N, C-alpha and C positions, 0 to 999 in steps of 0.2 A: 619781451615778446610784443608783437603788434596786434592790437585788437581793433578790428574794423567795425564801426557802428553802421546802422542802417542808412544814415545820412552821408556815408562815405568818409567821415572823419576817422582818424586813427588815434588810439590811446596806447601809451607804452606802459605795460604792467609787468611785474615780475612773474616768471613761470610759477604756476601753482596758485596764482591769485584766483579768488572765487568770483562768482557773479555778484555777490554782495560787495566785494572790494571794488568791482567795476562801477556799480551803482554809486558807491560812496565817492569814487573818484570823479564821477560826472556831476554830482550835486546832491545836497541834503534832501531836496524834494523827491527826487527819484529814488534815493536810498530808502526813504520812508515808504514809498509806494510800491517798491519792487517786491514781487512774490516768487518769481522764477526767472530762468534765463534760457535763451535759445542759442546754442553753440553749433555753428555750421548746419543749421536747420534741425537740430535735435534738442528737444526740451530737456532741461536739467534742473536740479535743485539749486537754489542760490548758494548753498554751501559746497557744491561740487567744484573741484579745482579745474582751472583751464591751464594746460601745460604747453600749448604751442600757438603759433599765429593762427587766429581764427576770426570768422565773421560772427559777431555776437549782437544780440538784441535783448534788452531787458523787458520782461513781461510784467504787465500790471493788470489790475482788475478792469481797466477801461477797454480791454481787448477781448475778443471771443476766446482766445487761448487762455487768458487769465480767468475768465468766467468758468471755463471747463476745469481748470486746475482747482479753483475754489470749490466747485461742485464735487470734484473727486475727493478732495480733502474732507468735505462735509460728510459724504457717505461713508468713507473708510475710517475716518478718525473720530467722527462725532455721532452719526447715526448708529454705527456698529457698537460704539462704546455705550451709548445711551441704552440700547436694547439689552446689552449684557449687564449693565447696572441694574436695570429693572427686572430682568428675567434671567437670573443666574442659571448657568448650564446651557444657555442657547449657543448653538454652534454657528460659526460664520462660514459662509460659502464665498460668493463673489459680489462685488459692488462697483460696477462701472458707471460712467456717465452716459447719458443719452441726450437727444436733442432737448434743450431747455431744462434739463434736470438730471436725475440720477435714480438708481435703485440699488437695493441690497437684498440678497437672498439669505434667509436664515432657516435653521432647523430649530423650531421651538419645542420645548417639552410638552407644553399645552398650547392649543390654538389661541390666537389673539383675534380681535375683531376690529373693524374700523373705528369703534369707539375708543380704542386704546391709542390711536394715533396722537390725540391731544396730549395724553400723558407722556408719550415718547418725545413730543415736541418740547414740552417743559423741561424734560431731563436734558435734551440737547442744548437748550438755552443756558442751563446751568453750566454745562461743560464748556460752551463757548465763552461764557463770562469769566471763566478761569484764565482766559487768554494764554493758555499754555503754549510754550514753544514746542515745535515738532522737530525731532532729530532723526537722522537716518543712520542705520548701522548695516554694514555688509557682512554676510555670512556665507560660509561654504554650504553646499547642499546638505551635507550630513548635519551640520550644526543648526541650519534653519529648520530641518525636520525635527530635530531634538527640541527646539524652542516650542514648536506647536504640539508636539507629542506631550510635553509636560503640561500643556493647557488643554489637552484632549480635543484639539481642533482638527478633527479627522479630515475635513475638506481641504484645509490648508496643507496638511501633510500630502494628500493626494495630488494637489496642484504641483507641489514641489517635486514629488517623486516622479510624476509623469513629464516633467519639464526636461527639455534637451539641455538646458543650462546646467553647468556643473559648479559654478562659483558666482560670487557677487550677487547673492539674493538680497534684495533691498527690504529691510524691515524698519517700519517707522514707529517711533515711540513719542509719547507726550512727556511733560516734565517729570512726572512721578514714576515713569517707567512701568506703571501697572498695566497699561494697555498697549498692545502691539498688534500691528497688522502687516501682512505681506502686500507689497504694492509695486507696480512698475514705476510709479511716480511720474512727474515730480509732485510734491505737496507744498502747501503754503508753509512759510517758515514759522508761522504762529497762528493760533486760532483767532487772534484779534483782527485778522483780515477778512473773516467771514462776514458776509452781508446778511441779507434777509432770506428766509427760507420758509417752506411750507410742505408738510407731508400730504400727499394727495390721495393715495389709494393703496389697497392691498390686492394681491393676486396670488394665485398658485403658480408654481414654476418647477418643472422637473429639473433635477441636477443634470447639468450638461444638455438640457433640452431633450432628454431621452425618456420616453414614457415608461421604460423599464426600470428607471431609477426612482429614488425617493422623491416624493412631492415636497417642495420647500415653500416657505412663505416669502413672498416678494413685497417689499415696502418701497413704494415710489415717492419721489419728492421733486420739488423744483427749488432753485436758488438763484438769487439775483444780487446785484451790487448793493441795492438799497430798497427801502419799502416802496418807493414810487415805482420802480421797475417791476417789483414783485406784484404789486396791486394791479398794474397794467396787464401783466401776464394772466393773473387770475381772472381779471375781467374778460380777457380774450377767451379763456376757457369757458366761462359762463356763456359768452356769446356763441361759441362753437356748440355748446350743449343745446342752446335754444334752436340752433340751425341744423341739428343732427338730422340727416335725411331719413333715418329709420323712424324717428319720432314724427317728423312731418309726413313721411310716407303713410303712416298709420292714420294721422289726423285727416289727411287729404284722400285717403283710400286709394292709394296708387299701386301698392304691391304688398306681398308678404312672403315669408319663408316658412317652411315647416320641415320637421325631422325626416319625413319620407323622401325628401329630395334636397339634402344639404347642399348649400351653395348654389341652388337653382332658384330663379325668380318666378313667383306666381304673379303675373301682371293683372291688375284689376282694370276695368274699362277706362278709368281716368288716367292711370299710368300708361296703359297701352296707347292712349290717344297722344300723349307726349312723345312716346317712342315713335309712332307713325309719322307725326309731324316732323320730328327731327330727321327721320329716315328720308322722307320726301324732300325735305330741305337740302340734305346732303346730296341726294340723287340729282336734284336740279343743278346744283353747283358742279358736280362731277361731269355732267353732260356738257356744261358750258366750257369745261376745260379739257374736252377731248377724250374722256374715259369711256370705255365700252364695258357695260355691266355684264358679268357672267355669274354662273352658279355652279358649284362643284360639290361632290358627295361629302357627307359627314363621316361615313365609315369607310376606311381605306385599308387595304391589305398591308401587312407589315413590310412586304418587299419594297414598297415605295418609301416607307420611312427608313428602311435600311439604306437604300440608295441615297436618300437625301441627307443622312447623317443624324436624323432625329432619334433613331432607335438607340444609338450608342450614347448620344449626348443629352437626350431629353426624355428617355423612356420612363423615368421615375415620376414624371409629371403627366403621363398619358394614361387614359382609360383604355385597357386592353380587353378585347372580346375574343372568345374562341367559338367557332361555329363548326358543327358537324355537317359538312357538305354531303349531299346525297352520293353514295357509292365511293366516297373518298376514303383513302387508306388512313389518313390522319386528319386531325382537326386543322381548320384554317384559322390563322391568327390575324385579327384585324385590330385597328385602333380608331377610336373617335379622334378626329383631327384636332390637334392642339393649335395648329396654324394652317393657314390657307396656301402658303407659298408653293409647296411641292405640287399641289393640284393645279395651280395657275401655270406652272411650267408645262404640265400635260396639255393644257389648252393651247399654249404657245407652240408646242411641238407638233400640232396637227397642221400639216402642210408646210411646204418650203417657204422660208422667210428671206426677204432681201433687205439690204441696207435701206432701200426706199420705203420699207414698211415701218422703219424705226424713226422715232420712238413709238412703241406700242404700249398703250396704257389700259390695263385691265382693272376693274373694280368689282368688289363683291361684298355684300353685307353677309359676311361669312360666320356661320354658327360654329363656335369652337368649344372644346372642353379641356380643362386642365385640372389635374388633381392638386388641390391646395389643402394643407393640413388644417384640421378643423379649428385649431386655435388661431389661425391666421385670417380666417374669413371675417368680413366686416360689412354687413349689409350689402349694398350695391357696389361698394368700393373694391371688394375682393370676393369674387364668386368662382364657382367651378364651371358654370355654363354661361357663355356670353357671346355677344355678336360684335364683330369689329367692322368699322367702316374701312375695310381693308382694300389695298390696291397694290399692284405691282407694275412697274414700268420696265420694259425691256428696251435698252438703248445701247449706243456705242459709248466708249470712254469719252469721246469728244462732246457728247451730248449731256454729260453729267451736270456741267455747270448751268446750262440753260434749263435743264429739268429741275435742278435745285431752286433756281430763281422762280420758275413757274409754280412749283409746289408751295414755296413760301408765300407767294402772292395769293394762291388759293386758300392756304391756311389762314393768312391774315384777314381775308375777306370773311371767311366763316366765323372766325373768332370775334371779329368786330360785330357781326350781325347777332352774335350770341351774348354780346355785352362785355367782351374782353378786348380792350384797345391795344394792349401790349403783351409781350411775352419774352421770356429769356430762352437762349439757345445753349445747349450743352453738347460738346463733341466728345463722344465716348469711344475709346480705343480698345484694342484687342484684350480679351479676357484670358485667363490662364487656360481654361478649358475651351478649345476652339477647333474648328476644322480648317484645312487649307495651310499652305506654306507661308512662311514669313514674307517671302517675296510678293505673294498675292496680297497679303495684309498690308504691306508697305504701299502697294499701288492703290489699294482701296482707301486707306487713311489719307494718303496724299491727295487723292482726287476730291474727297469730301472737304478737306481743310482748304484746298486751293479754291474750290467753288465758293465757299462761304467767305473767304478772305476777299475774293474779287467782288463779292456783293457788298463788301464793306459793312458787314454786320458784326456786332460784338458777340462774343461767345466765351464760354469757359470750357476748360479741358478736364474731362473725367477719365483718367487713365484706368484701363482695365474693366470698364463698365459696358463695353460693346456686346452685341449679340454673339453667339458662338460661331456664326457664319460671316460676320462682317461688322465694321464700325458703323456708328450711327450718329445722327443729330437728333436730340430730344428737345421738344418744345414745351416749356414750363409756363403755366398760367399762374397768376396771383389773384386770389379771390377777394371778396369785399372786406374780409377781416385779416388779410395779409398772409394767408396760408398758400403754399405752393403746391401745384398739381401738375405732374408730368403727364401730358396727354398725347400730343402729336409726336410722330417719329418719322425719320427718313434714313433708311439704312442701305448702304451700298454693298452689294453682294457679288463678289467675283468667283465665289465657290460653287454655289448651288447650280447655276446654269451649266457649269462644266460637269458636275456630278450627275446631272439628269440629262446630259447630252443635248442641251439647247444650242442651236446654231442659227446663223444667218449667212447669206452669200454677200460678201462685201463688194465694193466697187471694183476691186481687183479680180473678181470672179472666184476668189477662194472662200472657203468656209471659215467663219470666225465665231467666237463665243460672245454672246451679248452680256452686258452688265445688267444685273437684275436689281432694281431698287424697290425695297419694301417700304411702303409708306402708309400712314394713317393720320387723320386729323384729330378725330375725337378719341381714338383708341377703342375702348369698348363702349357701346351704347349704355350699358348698365352703369358703368363707373361714371361716365360723363353726365348722365342724368342725375346721379347722386351729387356730383360737383355743382351742377346747375341749381338743384334744390337748395343746397347749402349756401351757395353764393347769393341767391336771391331770397334766402330764408323762406322758401316756398312761394314767394310772390313773383311768379314767372312773368316774363314779358307777355303782353296781351295776346300776341299771335301764337304763343306757345302754351298758353293756359288751357288745360283740358276742358274746363267749362269757363267760357269767357263772360257770360252774363247770366245772372239769375233773375227771372221775372217773378216777383213775389206780390201776391194780392194782399191788400190791407183788410178788405172785407169780401165775403163771398159774392156780394152784389156786382163786383167788377171781374168775376172769373172769365166771362166771355171776352172782355177787353184784354185781359192778361193773355188769353190764348191768341188773340189777334196780334198782340205785340210780339209774342214768342214766334209766331209763324212768320212775321215780317223780318225778324232777326235771322231766322233760319234761311229765308229766301236770299238774304244778303251774305250767306255763307258764314254766319257767326254762330258759334256753338253755345247754345243756351239751355237752361233747364227751367221748368215751370214749377213754382211752389204755390199750390192752392190750398195748403193745409189750413185747418181751422186753428191757427196759432196767432199770437200777437206778433205784429210786425217786428218789434224789438227782438223777440226770440229768434225769428227767422234771420234777421240781420246778423245777430251774434253767431248763429250756427254757420251761415254761409261765409262769414268773415273768417271763421276758424279753418275753413277749407281753402282759404286764400283765393276765392273767386274775385277776379279784378273789378267787376261791376255788378252792383245790385240795383235793380230797378224796382222801386216800391210804387204800387199803383192803387190809388183810391178813387173815390167818386170825382174828386176835383180833376185828377189826371184823365179820367174817362171823359168827362164833359168837355175838357179843353184839348183832347187828343194829344196829350203830352205824357211825359214820364218824369219821375223823380229819381235822379241818378246819384248813387253814393259809390265813390271809389274806395278801394281797399286802402287802409291806412289813414282815411279821412273821416271826420265826424260830421262833415257838412254834406247836405243834400243840394243838388242843383236841379231846378225845374227847367225842362227844355222840351220843345215840341218833339213828337215822335219822329217826324221827318228829319229834323236836324240831328237827333240822336242816331238814327240809322246812317245818315251821311257821315257823321264824325267817326262812328265805330267802324264803318267800312274802310275809311281812310286809315284808321289806326291799325286795322287788321292786315292791311296791305304793306305796312311798314315793319321793318325789323331794326332792332337796336334802338 
């Protein structure tokens, strides 16, 4: 049979040859490094036979696929075994890989604590040092159930019983055949290929994610090819922890959450200042790009959500309210809006529109509410109540390309001013649950893809990740420590305008349905502010800092001068606070540095006599003595600049 390799070369092997046979045929180096094989795009174990002409690639640890296979083997064959060695009677549930790591869910007889992770790691190291080979055996459904029934592994039994599969269940063993686990595979051929790992945390997890089921213990870990890669990753975790917006939000007194309003933000004066500055900045940009700002209701009758399709496709995420209208025979059902789009169509529908009116660009800082499960909420990054820098463009099909170009220009300018010079683009296509015909989806997907191709912009395809009403372009930022954040979006919708009877009179005098483009640059203000805080580690750009300058007196003798300096700063439009407390200047500097104030002006008798200020910038231990006039001029210029 002919085996075609990624470089286009062809190898002639006997039918039934394995991936390991192919690696041996290519060369001893690859044979030693091989851990799995991809046959016609499907990952398989090295021991699996290849029976026909195929396109084949050998997988090694140098690839992302190889790392994932190593992590999967580590969780299923090492972590699971280590736990059962140390805690006999522990039942195994599931153990998948996740981004940069893995987890396994267990039912322990007695609870364990984070202090036990080190003990488990040592046992894992012992198992890895055995360098055991891993072999796969195939079982019928009945026989696979029997294997796990004999071991009293009730969760594995359930998984097999509920599977639609009837045969060829894959069970993986180590050399001594004492430990076995059910797995989709592939696995490493031997434990000697496992690199460096670290268990990171414990968490609770319901079986199948259902709160009605038993709570299990989830052990998380990460694994990498070598110590260098592991240490680099652990360092990035430490850096991310330092930048955690929840921690910095508390230190900087920006916001808080509390049980009486789960997932809703209580903004403090400093946090709300950032919010307002960002909103004003976006409003100015939108005005420059021809958007008309509107405002729509937060509570809307279910009839509109039924007409738009949200009631059928999105109701589980909506907050529903019932109201007893006066003299009504039945209660009226409303919903807090989870999205602004149906309301924007209502504004569009007021009055007859002509093709000459298009494109029509509406913008709204729209307050939305979506139900998020309590376990998924995470500070500002995932909330139940949020505000979007939302916008909708009503245009013709011919205008999609130019509107795409204009939006990307707007988005690029905004991101650059906020400190993000580049971004990635993802094109997401139709999901399984959607509204509209395939014909309409074909048209929408082709329009977006054609537009971005003509702009000659690189993008990746994300099949099935589109919104339920249309395909979309997602814009992904990379922050200062390499994490990706999906923020902006641009979604072509051929469905909603028709469902809500939006029309315009074309050049031919006939009525046509406009294309509706859903677009946002920041996404939600809450989440984007969280991203900004973490990207800058709280040290926001000068123009965006809630308090830009602290004027701190060294002695009470200069309080009058300090008040004069603060007043001069305020007259220049610079946000400042005055610290006249009877505390040492070193204490004041430390305190205001912890709140990430960009500039601290320390004033003593010398500064008063010379009409000057001593300036310390955040992150610097040096003080600069400068005249008050020059300081005001420099800070005014800095405040007018962005990025």
